[in-house]
C-alpha positions in Angstrom: 1.0 16.9 6.6 3.7 18.0 8.8 3.6 20.5 11.4 6.4 21.1 10.5 6.9 22.4 6.7 8.4 26.2 6.0 9.2 26.4 10.0 12.9 27.0 8.6 13.9 30.6 7.9 16.4 30.4 5.3 18.5 34.3 4.6 17.7 37.5 5.2 15.5 38.6 2.8 14.3 41.9 4.4 18.2 42.7 5.4 19.2 42.5 1.4 15.6 44.2 0.3 17.4 47.4 3.2 20.9 46.7 1.7 19.5 47.1 -2.2 17.9 50.3 -1.4 20.9 51.7 0.2 23.1 51.0 -2.9 20.3 52.7 -4.9 20.4 55.4 -2.7 24.1 55.4 -3.0 24.9 55.0 -6.9 22.0 58.0 -7.7 22.8 60.2 -5.0 26.6 60.0 -4.9 27.9 58.5 -8.2 28.4 62.2 -9.1 30.4 63.6 -6.5 32.8 60.2 -6.5 32.7 58.5 -9.3 33.8 54.8 -9.4 34.0 54.4 -6.0 30.5 55.4 -5.0 29.4 52.9 -8.3 31.3 50.1 -7.0 30.5 50.5 -3.2 26.5 50.6 -4.7 26.9 47.5 -6.9 28.3 45.8 -3.9 25.7 46.2 -2.0 23.7 45.2 -5.0 25.5 42.1 -5.1 25.1 41.4 -1.5 21.4 41.8 -1.4 20.9 39.3 -4.7 23.0 37.1 -2.3 21.0 37.5 0.3 17.8 37.4 -2.0 19.3 33.8 -3.0 20.1 32.5 -0.4 16.2 33.3 1.5 14.6 31.5 -2.1 15.2 28.2 0.4 13.0 29.0 2.5 9.6 30.9 -0.2 11.5 34.1 0.7 13.5 36.8 -1.0 12.5 37.5 -5.0 11.7 41.3 -3.4 15.9 41.1 -2.3 16.9 39.5 -5.8 15.2 42.4 -7.7 16.0 45.5 -5.7 19.8 43.9 -5.8 19.2 43.8 -9.7 18.6 47.1 -9.7 20.8 48.5 -7.2 23.2 46.9 -9.7 21.8 48.5 -12.8 21.1 51.7 -11.2 25.2 51.8 -10.1 26.0 50.8 -13.9 24.1 53.5 -15.1 25.1 56.2 -13.3 29.3 55.2 -13.4 28.8 55.4 -17.2 26.8 58.7 -16.7 28.9 60.6 -14.5 32.6 59.3 -16.5 30.8 61.0 -19.9 29.8 64.2 -17.9 32.9 65.0 -16.4 34.8 64.0 -19.4 32.0 66.5 -21.1 32.4 69.2 -18.7 36.6 68.8 -19.1 36.8 69.1 -22.9 34.2 72.3 -22.8 36.4 73.4 -20.4 39.3 72.7 -22.9 37.7 73.5 -26.1 36.3 77.3 -25.0 38.7 78.1 -22.2 36.3 79.3 -20.4 37.3 77.0 -17.3 41.2 77.0 -16.8 41.3 76.1 -13.4 38.6 73.6 -13.6 41.0 71.8 -16.5 44.0 72.5 -14.2 42.2 70.9 -11.2 40.6 67.5 -13.2 42.7 64.9 -12.7 40.5 61.8 -13.2 36.6 61.6 -14.6 36.3 58.1 -12.8 36.4 60.2 -9.1 34.0 62.8 -10.3 34.0 66.1 -8.4 35.9 65.1 -5.9 39.0 65.1 -8.0 38.0 68.6 -8.7 37.3 69.6 -5.3 40.4 68.7 -3.6 42.6 70.3 -5.7 40.9 73.7 -4.5 39.9 73.2 -1.3 41.5 75.8 1.1 41.6 78.5 -1.5 39.5 80.5 -1.2 40.3 82.6 -4.7 40.6 79.1 -6.5 37.2 78.1 -5.2 35.9 81.3 -6.5 37.1 80.7 -9.4 35.7 77.5 -9.9 32.2 78.1 -9.3 32.4 81.2 -11.7 33.7 78.7 -14.4 31.3 75.9 -13.3 28.5 78.6 -14.1 30.1 79.8 -17.3 30.1 75.9 -18.6 26.6 75.3 -17.6 25.7 77.8 -19.7 28.1 77.0 -23.0 26.1 73.1 -22.5 23.0 74.7 -22.5 23.6 77.0 -25.3 25.5 74.2 -27.7 22.6 71.8 -26.4 24.3 69.0 -24.3 22.9 67.4 -21.5 24.0 70.0 -18.2 25.1 69.2 -14.8 24.3 70.9 -11.9 27.0 71.1 -9.7 26.8 74.4 -7.9 25.0 73.8 -4.6 26.7 70.1 -4.5 30.3 71.6 -4.6 29.8 74.3 -2.5 28.5 71.9 0.4 31.3 69.5 -0.4 33.7 72.6 0.2 32.2 73.5 3.5 33.0 70.5 4.8 
């Protein structure tokens, strides 16, 4: 038996796990705000984590990076679809009810999440106040209609304060 066995370290499984956890965090926290941009970043981090895990499998390690990388990719894809669906639903509710004309006016793309609306109203305090009131009205409307509600008032307020 050789004493040289398993002394060659191959790959970076710990870095893969760290990147995958970062990807999961980005997918869960930032996808609603930045849409597909954040989802793509999370998916890329998950892919890099899987590649690092596959590279580390040659040394007998890396299964954790592969698993968490896969979870990051799945979370990114699910959150991207959820965000686009929620944004489309909010825009449709704004148009149908007429309760949110500022939101409907400022809504550019469902793929950019709430950032597309926030960038349009940034710097205009009257529009910002109207948008916040409209978001609360839409939240009440979707809650009454049985649709999924998205709480965005605190996220939008924090982002506009930047």
